[in-house]
C-alpha positions in Angstrom: 29.3 -27.2 -39.6 31.6 -27.9 -36.1 30.1 -30.1 -33.4 28.8 -28.2 -30.5 31.4 -27.5 -27.9 31.5 -29.3 -25.0 29.4 -32.1 -25.9 30.7 -36.3 -24.9 29.7 -38.7 -28.0 27.5 -41.6 -26.4 24.1 -44.0 -27.2 21.9 -42.9 -24.2 20.0 -46.5 -25.0 22.4 -49.0 -23.8 25.5 -46.7 -23.1 27.8 -47.7 -25.9 30.5 -44.6 -27.3 30.1 -43.8 -30.4 31.4 -42.2 -33.7 30.4 -39.5 -35.8 30.9 -41.0 -39.3 29.4 -44.0 -38.5 25.8 -42.2 -37.2 22.5 -43.6 -38.6 19.9 -41.1 -36.9 20.0 -37.4 -36.0 17.5 -36.3 -32.1 17.8 -33.1 -31.1 17.0 -32.3 -28.1 15.8 -28.5 -26.7 17.2 -27.4 -24.0 16.8 -23.5 -23.5 16.2 -20.2 -25.1 16.6 -17.0 -24.1 15.1 -14.0 -26.3 16.9 -10.5 -26.3 15.8 -7.9 -28.0 18.7 -7.5 -30.6 19.1 -11.8 -31.4 18.0 -14.9 -30.2 20.3 -18.0 -29.2 18.7 -21.5 -29.8 21.0 -23.5 -27.1 20.4 -27.5 -29.2 22.3 -30.6 -27.4 22.9 -33.0 -30.1 23.3 -36.6 -29.2 24.1 -39.1 -32.1 22.6 -42.5 -31.5 23.6 -45.5 -32.6 24.9 -49.6 -31.2 28.3 -50.9 -32.1 30.4 -53.9 -30.9 32.2 -53.2 -27.8 35.7 -53.1 -29.2 34.4 -50.0 -30.5 33.5 -48.4 -27.5 34.9 -44.9 -27.3 34.3 -41.4 -25.9 35.4 -38.2 -26.3 34.4 -34.2 -26.6 33.3 -33.1 -30.1 34.7 -29.3 -29.3 36.4 -27.2 -26.4 34.7 -27.3 -23.0 34.6 -24.5 -20.6 37.1 -23.9 -18.3 36.7 -23.6 -14.5 38.0 -20.6 -12.9 39.0 -22.4 -9.7 38.8 -25.8 -8.9 39.9 -28.1 -6.1 39.4 -32.2 -7.3 38.9 -34.3 -4.0 37.2 -37.5 -2.9 33.7 -35.6 -3.9 33.6 -33.0 -6.4 30.8 -30.2 -6.3 30.1 -28.4 -9.1 28.7 -24.7 -9.1 28.2 -21.8 -11.6 28.2 -18.3 -10.4 27.5 -15.1 -12.7 31.0 -13.3 -11.2 30.6 -11.5 -14.4 28.5 -8.7 -15.2 28.1 -9.0 -18.8 29.0 -11.5 -21.6 31.0 -9.7 -24.4 28.7 -10.8 -27.3 30.3 -12.1 -30.8 28.6 -12.9 -34.2 29.3 -16.2 -35.3 29.5 -16.9 -39.0 29.2 -21.0 -38.2 32.1 -21.5 -40.6 34.5 -22.3 -38.1 34.9 -23.1 -33.9 33.8 -20.1 -31.7 36.5 -19.0 -29.6 35.9 -18.9 -26.3 33.5 -15.7 -24.2 34.7 -13.2 -23.8 32.8 -11.8 -20.3 34.0 -8.7 -18.2 33.0 -6.4 -15.0 33.9 -8.1 -11.6 30.3 -9.0 -9.7 32.0 -8.9 -5.6 28.5 -9.6 -5.1 28.8 -13.3 -7.2 32.9 -13.7 -6.2 31.8 -13.4 -1.9 29.3 -16.4 -3.1 31.9 -17.7 -4.8 34.6 -17.8 -1.3 30.5 -18.4 0.5 30.6 -22.1 -1.1 34.8 -23.2 -0.7 34.0 -21.5 2.7 31.3 -24.2 3.7 33.1 -26.6 1.9 36.3 -26.8 3.8 34.0 -26.3 7.0 32.5 -29.4 6.3 36.1 -31.0 5.6 36.8 -30.3 9.3 33.8 -31.8 10.4 34.2 -35.2 12.3 30.3 -36.2 11.9 29.3 -34.6 8.7 31.3 -37.0 5.4 34.2 -38.0 8.0 37.4 -39.2 6.3 35.6 -38.0 3.2 36.5 -34.6 1.4 34.5 -32.4 -1.2 36.0 -30.3 -4.0 34.3 -27.9 -6.0 34.6 -26.7 -8.9 33.4 -23.7 -10.5 32.0 -22.1 -13.3 31.3 -18.4 -15.1 28.3 -18.4 -16.3 28.5 -14.5 -17.2 25.1 -13.5 -16.7 24.1 -15.4 -20.1 21.7 -18.1 -20.0 24.0 -19.7 -23.3 27.3 -19.5 -21.0 25.4 -21.3 -18.2 24.5 -24.2 -20.6 27.9 -24.1 -21.9 29.2 -24.5 -18.0 26.7 -27.0 -17.2 28.0 -29.1 -19.8 30.9 -28.9 -18.9 30.5 -30.2 -15.6 28.3 -33.4 -16.7 31.1 -34.2 -18.8 34.4 -32.6 -18.2 36.6 -30.0 -19.2 39.6 -32.4 -20.9 39.8 -31.8 -24.0 40.8 -35.4 -24.7 39.5 -38.3 -22.0 42.0 -40.8 -20.0 39.3 -43.0 -19.8 37.5 -43.8 -23.2 34.8 -45.7 -21.3 31.6 -44.2 -21.1 30.6 -45.2 -18.3 32.7 -43.5 -16.4 33.1 -42.1 -12.4 31.2 -38.5 -13.0 32.9 -35.0 -12.9 30.6 -34.0 -10.2 27.3 -35.3 -8.3 25.5 -31.4 -7.3 25.8 -28.5 -9.0 25.4 -25.1 -7.0 23.6 -22.3 -8.8 22.8 -20.6 -10.3 22.1 -16.5 -9.1 19.2 -15.8 -11.7 16.2 -17.4 -12.9 16.1 -17.7 -16.6 20.4 -19.3 -16.3 19.1 -22.1 -14.0 16.0 -23.3 -16.1 18.1 -23.9 -18.8 20.7 -25.9 -16.4 17.6 -27.5 -14.3 19.9 -29.1 -12.5 21.6 -28.3 -9.7 20.0 -26.5 -6.0 20.3 -23.1 -6.2 20.8 -20.4 -3.6 18.7 -17.4 -5.5 16.5 -18.6 -8.2 13.3 -17.8 -6.6 11.5 -18.1 -9.9 7.7 -19.9 -9.3 7.7 -21.8 -12.7 11.3 -23.9 -11.3 8.7 -25.8 -8.1 7.2 -28.2 -11.5 8.8 -31.2 -10.7 7.5 -32.5 -13.9 9.5 -30.2 -15.9 12.3 -29.9 -12.9 12.2 -32.6 -11.2 16.0 -32.6 -10.5 15.8 -29.2 -9.8 16.1 -27.8 -5.8 16.6 -24.3 -3.6 17.3 -23.3 -0.5 15.6 -19.9 -1.1 11.8 -19.5 -1.2 10.4 -19.3 -4.1 8.2 -16.7 -5.5 5.2 -17.4 -5.3 5.1 -16.8 -1.8 6.9 -13.1 -2.1 4.1 -12.3 -4.9 1.9 -13.7 -2.5 3.2 -11.7 0.7 4.3 -8.6 -1.3 0.3 -9.0 -2.6 -1.0 -9.0 1.4 1.7 -5.9 2.4 0.0 -3.8 -0.2 -3.0 -4.3 1.0 -2.0 -3.7 5.0 -0.9 -0.8 3.8 -4.9 0.3 1.6 -2.9 0.8 -1.4 -5.3 -0.5 -4.4 -3.2 1.9 -6.9 0.1 0.4 -8.3 2.7 0.4 -10.6 4.4 -2.9 -11.4 8.2 -2.9 -12.9 10.1 -6.1 -14.0 13.1 -7.7 -15.6 11.7 -9.4 -19.1 13.0 -12.4 -17.5 11.8 -15.0 -15.8 12.7 -14.0 -12.8 10.7 -10.5 -13.2 7.7 -12.0 -15.7 6.7 -15.0 -13.7 7.1 -13.0 -10.3 5.0 -10.4 -11.3 2.2 -12.2 -12.7 1.4 -14.4 -10.0 1.4 -10.7 -7.9 -1.3 -9.9 -10.5 -3.0 -12.7 -9.5 -2.6 -12.4 -6.1 -2.9 -8.3 -6.4 -6.6 -9.3 -8.4 -7.9 -11.3 -5.1 -6.7 -8.9 -3.1 -8.9 -6.2 -5.0 -5.7 -4.3 -6.0 -5.7 -2.5 -9.3 -2.0 -2.5 -11.0 -2.2 0.9 -13.2 0.6 0.2 -15.1 3.4 -3.3 -16.3 6.3 -2.3 -17.5 9.0 -4.8 -18.7 12.7 -3.8 -19.3 16.0 -5.7 -19.6 19.8 -4.2 -19.4 20.5 -5.5 -22.6 17.3 -2.9 -24.1 18.2 0.2 -26.0 17.8 3.8 -23.7 14.6 4.0 -25.6 13.1 1.5 -23.3 14.4 3.1 -20.4 13.2 6.4 -21.2 9.6 5.0 -22.0 9.5 2.8 -18.5 10.3 6.8 -17.1 7.1 8.0 -19.1 5.0 6.1 -17.6 6.2 6.3 -14.7 5.7 10.0 -14.3 2.6 10.4 -16.5 1.2 7.7 -13.9 -0.8 8.5 -10.7 0.2 6.0 -9.2 2.0 6.9 -6.0 3.3 3.2 -5.5 5.6 1.4 -7.6 6.6 -2.6 -7.0 9.8 -2.7 -8.8 9.9 -6.6 -9.3 13.4 -6.9 -10.7 16.4 -8.1 -11.2 19.3 -6.2 -9.4 21.9 -5.5 -12.8 18.6 -4.1 -14.5 17.4 -1.9 -11.8 20.6 -0.2 -11.2 20.3 0.9 -14.9 16.9 2.1 -14.5 17.5 4.1 -11.2 20.3 5.9 -13.3 17.4 6.9 -15.9 15.1 7.6 -13.0 17.7 10.1 -10.9 18.8 12.0 -14.5 14.5 12.7 -14.3 14.5 13.5 -11.0 11.6 11.7 -10.0 10.6 11.8 -6.9 7.6 11.1 -4.5 7.5 7.5 -5.4 6.8 5.2 -2.4 9.3 2.2 -3.5 8.7 -1.5 -2.8 11.3 -3.9 -3.5 12.1 -7.7 -4.0 14.3 -9.6 -2.0 16.8 -9.0 -5.3 17.6 -5.7 -4.6 15.8 -4.2 -1.1 18.9 -4.9 0.9 21.9 -4.1 -1.5 24.1 -2.0 0.5 25.6 -0.8 -2.8 22.1 0.7 -3.7 21.7 2.3 -0.3 24.8 3.6 -0.3 24.7 5.7 -3.4 24.0 9.1 -3.1 21.8 9.0 -6.4 19.5 6.7 -5.2 18.7 8.7 -2.0 14.7 8.9 -3.6 14.6 5.3 -2.4 15.0 6.1 1.2 11.8 5.2 2.9 11.6 1.6 0.6 10.3 -1.4 1.8 10.0 -5.1 0.5 10.7 -8.5 1.5 14.4 -9.9 2.1 15.3 -13.3 3.3 16.0 -13.4 7.0 19.7 -12.4 7.3 22.3 -14.3 9.4 25.6 -14.7 11.1 28.3 -16.9 9.8 30.8 -17.4 12.8 35.0 -17.2 11.1 33.3 -16.0 7.3 34.7 -12.4 7.4 38.4 -14.4 8.6 38.2 -16.5 5.6 36.6 -13.3 2.5 39.6 -11.4 3.7 42.3 -13.7 3.5 41.6 -14.4 -0.2 44.9 -13.5 -1.5 46.1 -13.7 -5.2 49.4 -15.1 -3.9 46.9 -18.3 -3.1 47.3 -19.1 -7.0 49.7 -17.3 -8.6 48.5 -18.5 -11.9 44.5 -17.8 -11.3 43.9 -14.6 -13.4 40.1 -14.9 -11.2 42.0 -14.0 -7.7 44.1 -11.4 -9.8 41.2 -9.3 -11.3 39.2 -9.7 -8.0 42.8 -7.7 -6.7 42.3 -5.3 -9.0 38.2 -4.9 -9.3 38.5 -4.5 -4.8 41.9 -2.2 -4.6 41.3 -0.3 -8.3 44.5 -1.5 -9.5 46.8 -2.9 -12.0 49.3 -5.6 -11.5 50.0 -4.8 -15.4 51.1 -1.4 -13.9 54.4 -0.5 -12.0 53.2 3.7 -11.2 50.4 5.0 -8.7 48.2 3.0 -10.0 49.9 -0.7 -9.4 49.1 -3.5 -7.3 51.9 -4.5 -5.2 49.6 -7.5 -3.6 50.6 -5.7 -0.3 47.3 -4.0 -0.1 44.8 -5.3 3.5 41.4 -6.5 2.5 40.4 -5.4 6.0 41.0 -1.9 5.7 38.3 -1.6 2.7 34.3 -1.3 3.1 33.1 -2.4 0.0 29.6 -4.9 -1.0 32.9 -7.8 -0.6 34.1 -7.2 3.0 30.3 -6.3 4.8 29.2 -9.0 6.6 25.9 -7.5 7.9 24.1 -8.7 5.1 24.5 -12.0 4.6 20.7 -12.9 3.8 22.2 -14.8 0.1 25.4 -15.6 1.5 23.9 -17.9 3.6 21.7 -19.6 1.2 25.1 -20.5 -0.5 25.8 -22.1 2.8 22.9 -23.7 2.6 22.7 -25.3 -0.6 26.7 -26.6 -0.1 24.7 -28.2 3.6 22.3 -29.4 2.0 24.3 -31.1 -0.3 26.6 -32.7 2.7 23.6 -34.1 4.6 22.2 -35.6 1.7 25.2 -37.4 1.1 25.8 -38.7 3.9 22.3 -40.1 4.5 22.5 -42.0 1.0 26.4 -43.3 2.9 24.7 -44.6 6.1 20.9 -45.8 4.6 22.7 -47.8 2.0 24.8 -50.0 4.3 23.8 -53.6 5.4 26.0 -55.9 7.2 25.4 -59.8 7.7 25.4 -59.8 11.3 23.0 -56.5 12.1 25.5 -54.2 12.8 25.9 -50.9 11.9 29.6 -49.9 11.0 30.8 -46.6 11.7 30.0 -43.8 9.1 34.0 -43.4 8.5 33.6 -47.3 7.3 30.6 -46.4 5.4 31.6 -42.9 3.7 35.3 -45.6 2.4 33.0 -48.4 1.3 30.8 -46.6 -1.1 33.3 -43.7 -2.3 33.4 -45.5 -5.7 30.6 -46.7 -5.7 29.0 -43.4 -6.0 31.2 -42.2 -8.4 28.1 -43.6 -11.7 25.4 -42.0 -12.7 22.9 -44.5 -11.3 24.2 -43.2 -7.8 22.6 -39.6 -9.3 19.3 -40.7 -9.4 19.6 -42.2 -5.8 21.0 -39.2 -4.4 17.6 -36.8 -5.7 15.6 -39.4 -4.0 17.3 -38.9 -0.8 18.2 -35.3 -1.1 13.6 -34.7 -1.6 13.4 -36.0 2.3 17.0 -34.2 3.5 16.1 -32.4 7.1 18.9 -30.6 9.1 19.6 -27.4 11.5 22.8 -25.1 10.4 24.6 -23.5 13.1 22.9 -20.8 12.2 19.4 -22.3 13.6 17.6 -22.5 10.7 16.5 -26.0 10.4 16.2 -26.8 6.1 13.6 -29.3 4.9 12.0 -29.3 1.2 8.5 -29.2 0.7 7.6 -31.8 -2.8 8.2 -28.9 -5.2 12.2 -28.9 -3.6 11.1 -25.4 -2.1 12.1 -24.8 1.9 9.5 -22.9 3.8 8.7 -19.2 2.9 10.1 -17.1 5.3 10.7 -12.9 5.1 12.1 -10.3 6.4 10.3 -7.3 6.0 13.1 -4.4 5.9 12.1 -0.6 5.9 14.9 1.7 4.4 15.9 4.5 7.1 18.2 6.7 7.6 20.9 6.4 11.0 22.8 8.5 12.8 25.2 8.4 10.8 23.9 9.7 7.3 23.8 6.5 5.7 21.0 4.0 5.1 19.3 1.3 7.7 17.4 -1.4 6.6 15.3 -1.6 9.6 13.3 -4.8 10.3 10.2 -3.7 10.8 7.4 -7.5 10.1 8.0 -10.6 8.4 6.1 -13.0 6.8 5.8 -17.0 7.6 3.6 -18.8 4.9 3.8 -22.3 7.4 1.5 -20.0 9.5 -2.2 -19.1 9.0 -3.4 -16.4 6.5 -4.0 -13.9 9.4 -1.0 -14.8 10.8 1.6 -15.1 8.1 1.5 -11.3 8.0 2.8 -9.5 10.6 3.8 -5.7 10.6 5.4 -2.8 12.8 4.0 -0.2 11.1 4.6 3.0 14.0 8.2 2.0 13.4 8.0 2.6 9.3 9.4 5.5 7.3 8.4 6.5 4.3 9.2 8.3 0.3 11.3 11.5 1.6 11.7 9.9 5.0 8.0 10.9 6.0 5.9 9.6 8.9 2.6 9.4 7.0 1.8 6.8 5.2 1.3 7.6 1.8 -2.1 7.1 -0.1 -2.2 6.0 -3.4 -5.7 5.2 -5.0 -7.2 5.6 -8.4 -10.4 6.6 -6.3 -10.9 8.4 -2.1 -12.7 5.7 -0.3 -15.9 5.8 -0.6 -17.2 6.9 3.0 -19.9 4.4 4.7 -23.4 5.4 3.8 -22.1 5.1 0.1 -21.6 2.1 -2.3 -18.6 2.3 -4.8 -19.8 2.2 -9.2 -17.1 1.5 -11.5 -16.4 3.9 -13.7 -17.0 1.9 -17.1 -14.3 1.3 -19.3 -11.4 1.4 -16.2 -9.8 -0.9 -13.6 -12.8 -1.5 -10.3 -10.4 0.0 -8.1 -11.8 3.3 -10.3 -15.1 4.1 -8.4 -17.4 6.3 -8.4 -19.3 7.4 -4.9 -23.1 6.3 -4.5 -25.6 7.2 -2.2 -27.2 4.3 -0.4 -30.9 3.8 -2.1 -33.7 4.6 0.9 -34.0 1.9 2.6 -29.9 0.7 2.6 -26.8 1.7 4.3 -23.2 1.2 4.0 -21.4 1.0 7.6 -18.1 0.2 6.4 -15.6 2.2 4.0 -15.6 1.2 0.2 -18.4 -0.5 0.2 -19.2 -2.7 -3.0 -22.8 -2.4 -2.2 -25.2 -1.6 0.3 -27.6 -3.8 2.0 -31.4 -3.1 2.9 -32.1 -2.3 7.6 -33.8 -5.5 9.2 -38.4 -4.5 9.2 -38.4 -2.6 12.0 -35.5 -0.8 11.3 -34.3 2.6 9.3 -31.1 3.7 8.3 -30.6 7.2 9.9 -29.8 10.6 7.6 -26.4 9.7 6.5 -27.4 6.1 5.8 -24.3 4.7 7.9 -26.2 2.9 10.7 -29.5 0.9 10.8 -31.7 2.6 13.9 -35.1 1.6 15.4 -37.8 3.2 12.9 -39.8 5.1 14.5 -42.9 4.4 16.3 -46.2 6.4 15.0 -49.5 6.4 16.9 -51.5 9.5 17.6 -50.4 10.8 20.5 -51.7 12.8 23.6 -48.7 15.3 23.4 -48.8 16.2 19.8 -50.2 19.0 18.6 -53.2 16.8 16.6 -53.9 14.9 19.7 -53.7 18.0 22.1 -56.4 19.8 19.4 -58.6 16.9 19.5 -58.6 16.3 23.1 -60.0 19.9 23.9 -62.7 19.6 21.7 -63.0 16.2 23.3 -63.2 18.2 26.3 -65.5 20.6 24.7 -67.8 18.5 23.8 -67.7 16.8 27.0 -68.5 20.2 29.0 -70.8 22.1 26.7 -73.2 18.8 26.9 -72.9 18.8 30.6 -73.6 22.5 30.3 -76.4 21.7 28.9 -78.2 18.7 31.3 -77.0 21.5 34.6 -79.1 23.6 31.7 -81.7 20.9 31.2 -82.0 20.0 34.5 -82.4 23.3 36.1 -85.9 23.8 34.0 -86.7 20.1 33.9 -90.4 21.8 34.8 -90.2 23.8 31.6 -92.5 23.5 28.9 -89.3 23.2 26.2 -88.0 21.0 28.4 -90.5 18.8 28.9 -92.0 18.5 25.1 -91.1 15.7 23.6 -90.1 13.4 26.6 -87.7 15.0 28.6 -86.5 11.3 29.5 -85.3 10.9 26.2 -83.3 13.9 26.2 -81.6 13.7 29.1 -80.7 10.6 27.7 -79.7 12.1 24.6 -77.1 14.0 26.5 -75.8 11.3 28.2 -74.9 9.7 25.1 -73.7 12.2 23.7 -71.3 12.4 26.5 -70.5 9.4 26.2 -69.6 9.7 22.4 -67.3 12.6 23.6 -65.6 10.7 26.0 -65.0 7.7 23.6 -62.8 9.6 21.2 -60.1 9.7 24.2 -60.1 5.6 23.5 -59.0 6.5 19.9 -55.3 8.1 21.0 -52.2 7.4 22.6 -50.3 3.6 21.9 -52.4 0.6 21.0 -53.4 -1.8 23.3 -54.9 -5.3 23.1 -57.4 -3.7 25.3 -58.1 -0.2 23.7 -58.4 -1.9 20.8 -60.8 -3.9 21.5 -62.8 -0.9 23.3 -62.2 1.7 21.1 -64.3 0.9 18.3 -67.3 -1.3 20.1 -67.5 1.7 22.3 -67.5 4.0 19.7 -70.4 1.6 17.6 -73.0 1.2 20.7 -72.2 5.1 22.4 -73.1 6.2 18.7 -76.3 3.5 18.1 -77.9 4.8 21.5 -77.5 8.7 20.7 -79.3 7.5 17.3 -81.9 5.2 18.7 -82.4 8.7 21.6 -83.1 11.3 18.4 -84.5 8.4 16.2 -87.2 7.6 19.3 -88.0 11.5 19.6 -88.2 11.6 16.0 -91.3 8.4 16.2 -92.3 10.6 19.5 -92.7 14.0 16.7 -94.4 12.0 14.0 -96.8 9.8 15.3 -97.7 12.7 18.2 -99.7 14.9 15.4 -100.9 11.7 13.6 -103.0 11.2 17.4 -105.2 14.5 16.8 -106.8 12.6 14.3 -110.7 11.6 14.9 -110.3 8.3 16.4 -106.2 7.6 16.5 -105.5 5.9 19.6 -101.7 5.0 18.3 -99.4 7.3 21.0 -100.5 4.4 23.3 -98.4 2.8 21.0 -95.8 5.1 21.7 -96.0 6.1 25.4 -92.5 6.4 27.7 -92.3 2.8 28.4 -92.1 1.7 24.4 -89.6 4.6 24.2 -88.0 2.9 27.0 -88.0 -0.4 24.7 -87.2 1.4 21.4 -84.3 2.7 22.5 -83.1 -0.4 24.7 -83.3 -2.8 22.0 -82.0 -0.4 18.9 -79.3 -0.6 21.3 -79.1 -4.1 22.0 -78.1 -5.3 18.2 -75.6 -3.7 18.1 -74.4 -5.0 21.7 -74.6 -8.7 20.3 -72.8 -7.6 16.6 -70.2 -6.0 19.2 -69.8 -8.9 21.2 -69.7 -11.6 17.9 -67.3 -9.5 16.5 -65.3 -9.5 20.0 -65.8 -13.4 20.5 -64.7 -14.0 17.1 -62.3 -12.2 15.3 -60.9 -9.1 17.8 -59.3 -5.8 17.0 -55.8 -5.9 18.4 -52.6 -3.8 18.5 -50.5 -4.3 14.7 -47.0 -3.1 13.7 -47.5 -1.2 10.2 -44.6 -2.1 8.5 -45.2 -1.6 4.8 -47.2 1.7 4.5 -43.5 3.9 5.1 -40.7 2.7 4.6 -39.2 5.0 6.7 -41.3 4.5 10.2 -44.0 1.5 12.1 -47.4 2.5 12.5 -48.6 1.4 15.4 -52.9 0.6 14.6 -55.7 -0.9 15.6 -55.5 -3.5 13.2 -59.0 -4.3 13.0 -59.4 -8.0 13.3 -62.3 -8.9 11.2 -63.5 -6.5 8.5 -66.6 -7.5 8.5 -67.5 -6.9 12.6 -66.4 -2.9 11.7 -68.2 -2.2 8.4 -71.7 -4.0 10.3 -71.1 -1.7 13.0 -70.7 1.4 10.7 -73.3 0.0 8.6 -75.7 -1.1 11.8 -75.1 2.9 13.1 -76.0 4.5 9.1 -79.3 2.4 8.9 -80.5 4.1 11.8 -78.9 7.6 11.1 -80.8 7.4 7.4 -83.7 6.3 8.9 -84.0 8.8 11.1 -83.5 11.7 8.8 -86.1 10.5 6.9 -88.3 10.3 9.6 -87.4 13.6 10.7 -87.5 14.8 7.2 -91.3 14.1 6.8 -92.4 15.7 9.8 -90.0 18.7 9.3 -93.4 21.3 8.1 -95.5 19.5 11.0 -97.5 22.3 12.1 -95.9 24.0 15.4 -94.0 26.8 16.6 -91.9 24.8 18.3 -90.9 21.7 16.0 -88.5 19.8 16.8 -88.3 17.5 13.7 -86.7 20.2 11.8 -83.7 20.9 14.2 -83.5 16.4 14.1 -83.4 16.5 10.4 -80.5 19.0 9.9 -78.6 16.8 12.6 -78.9 13.9 11.1 -78.0 15.5 7.7 -75.1 16.5 9.4 -74.3 13.4 10.9 -74.9 11.3 7.4 -72.9 13.9 5.8 -69.8 13.6 7.7 -70.2 9.4 8.6 -70.5 9.4 4.1 -67.4 11.8 3.6 -65.5 9.9 7.0 -65.5 6.0 4.6 -63.2 7.5 1.7 -60.9 10.0 4.0 -60.6 6.6 6.4 -59.4 4.2 4.0 -56.9 6.7 2.1 -55.9 8.7 5.1 -52.4 7.0 6.5 -51.0 6.0 9.5 -52.7 8.5 12.3 -54.0 10.4 10.6 -56.7 7.4 9.9 -57.5 7.7 13.7 -57.6 11.6 13.1 -59.9 11.3 10.5 -61.9 9.0 12.7 -62.5 10.9 16.0 -62.9 14.1 14.2 -65.7 12.4 12.5 -67.3 11.3 15.3 -66.6 14.6 17.1 -67.9 16.2 13.9 -71.4 14.3 14.3 -72.0 15.0 18.5 -71.7 18.5 17.3 -73.8 18.6 15.4 -76.7 16.2 17.3 -75.5 19.1 20.9 -76.1 21.9 18.7 -78.7 21.5 16.3 -81.1 19.8 18.4 -80.3 21.8 22.0 -79.4 24.9 21.0 -82.1 26.5 20.0 -84.0 25.2 23.1 -80.9 26.5 24.7 -81.1 30.0 23.4 -85.2 29.9 24.6 -84.2 28.9 28.0 -81.4 31.6 28.2 -82.4 34.3 25.9 -86.3 34.1 25.3 -87.8 33.0 28.6 -90.3 34.8 27.6 -91.6 31.7 25.1 -91.1 29.2 27.2 -94.6 28.8 27.7 -96.9 26.5 27.1 -99.1 28.3 24.9 -96.1 29.5 22.4 -95.3 25.8 22.1 -99.2 24.7 20.9 -99.4 28.1 19.9 -100.8 26.6 16.6 
């Protein structure tokens, strides 16, 4: 098996030269792997290790190294690897003979522009008197052909040199280059590992444990992915599709985006991966997924070469109406924007590297000509590609060399978009500033004088040609800080990355019909999280050049008053809108949960806002309160009429019968009972709560005491007619007054104790109803209330029993019968009052109590005084003493 191409054999531990015939052991180091759908390529660097005497130290190349396409050997050389050709023609190796050089095809004008920018920057530095004075930079530029294997092959050539036979056989010979700029893609860069890249954005390269000698002048995709997630969230898109390159760039970029999107509440409907070498079936499968998807926004995190192939298939299937979001690799591609078949990309939005203007670059680009290096095949190929001619033909399609680049309008001559070009320019300057810092900081003179930069560079020029200097240069690269002429300040963080700054661009049609990249915002990772993304949405156009922001959601937004309920088996962005439960609200769109209102608040009808609960109490203005007031007023009026009637006929037998004084006192107490009803109506206050229950208890006891006195008088009057009985002297007017006062005084004492120990007070009842507040009088001491009510009931029962015994006494007008009926009604009302009072809610509790007061008061008024009024008004002939004692 032949030796690998471009391998320099040496003793890694002692720098002793080694011979392949003297190898006692074999060590393999895995350099990189590239996966393809049709083949797998594994690159192995084979290092033979053997220690031999110094006299046998010889270093030589085994195999043939790659040859540089452009080079200029000077004091210090910078290596560069670019994908100058879009594809490498794959060959099948039989491993029985030495492999031939890889053949590349289709020159990439953008990459050739990168090459010329690198040379432009080097020439600019060589002409500078401030940066690396008296030291000239050279370059060795290689082509990776977009192939990982070819990139590693070129990297080995840059490290070992490209001579078939080394003139210097020492294993400690000078380095071929001191830094490598490139590659444009992430996967080849991962294989190379040790370089400064202008366009490799994979976040994986920030891992310093794996890539200790890697730096880049373009931000990591970690920031771009997070910026894209924030952008999608900003526009309210929660349902998106993604298409990526099946490479380190696409895989890592989308992985970082998905992680950030999850944190932002964004769901991915589908995630498709393609690569430029995939068969057509894979592209068609991706197209079908996009067509069947419901997401109206698609993020294309793809390398330019992969995306172009996908766009061709999309154009063939006429897929429109999709809002495209692009990564920095294609979002500012003038080639795509000027292709009419890709007009469906109009309105695309994405982050791009900040644009820059490099003075003198356009003139430098236009000065490139094959005559500069007649033997250089790359310059000839560039000329043929640019002018679509051939030096091999002499006809109309033949190249003459008299063509003018200034007359061309293509990707190479366009200097309006120098975003990535500027990063190549910056990478060269980063290397130059690092070298300059190494030279100036390593000087130490005995006199303490600092020599001029010219003397420093000359003194250390030979010293830096060897391997130990490379490690020193890495350390200085970490701390390098400078400002390029575009005004951009360059500094690397601990991962070798610059500060992430992006322009937000929007594809919009210009007046001449072309597409312009409209600057509509920016992203700056150095700013705070709420300031890092700035968007001028009013200046944006969307897919189809519409001014209406497209909507891309799995489910329509849930309005306030509802919450999201995730559909079973689907992503969290697919949900149903469920109304908030009773007592809960959601005051925002797409609320994931409803929350309860405070105790004194209740949701409005739409359940999107908490409003103060309705405070409920029995008022004078509502119908029930008005009805009770009317009946109370009627009761007072009737009592007053009866009192007036009795006063006018106070000398008649029916009024004088059974102590007219008690009758007037009973009427007065009944009027107080009717008036007491008004105290229960209206907003409860501290005084009204104390007054309503005590006034009710005292007035009713006064009333019942009067009735009880009349009952006892009737009962004792007939017993006094028995021979020898003097019982009536104990039940005269004075004793009746004392009886009423003493019975009432007991109730007064109970009420005073109640009010002193634990009086009633206004209370907002929040527990009975969830939607309203019951403003009621808390009893304070329940024992006090039930004692007042129990004492009133005890007197009522006693009065009923006595009246029941006296109901059949012989008398034409037996008042005991009417008292019996009145007490029966009274007791019946208050017995039914107890369960009704306990079970009635809110203001109905007060209404029940008022009803009981009115019913029992009317019962007493009608049963006791209605018969007497009937006789006074309608049967005056019966209002005689003879009629009263007829029997």
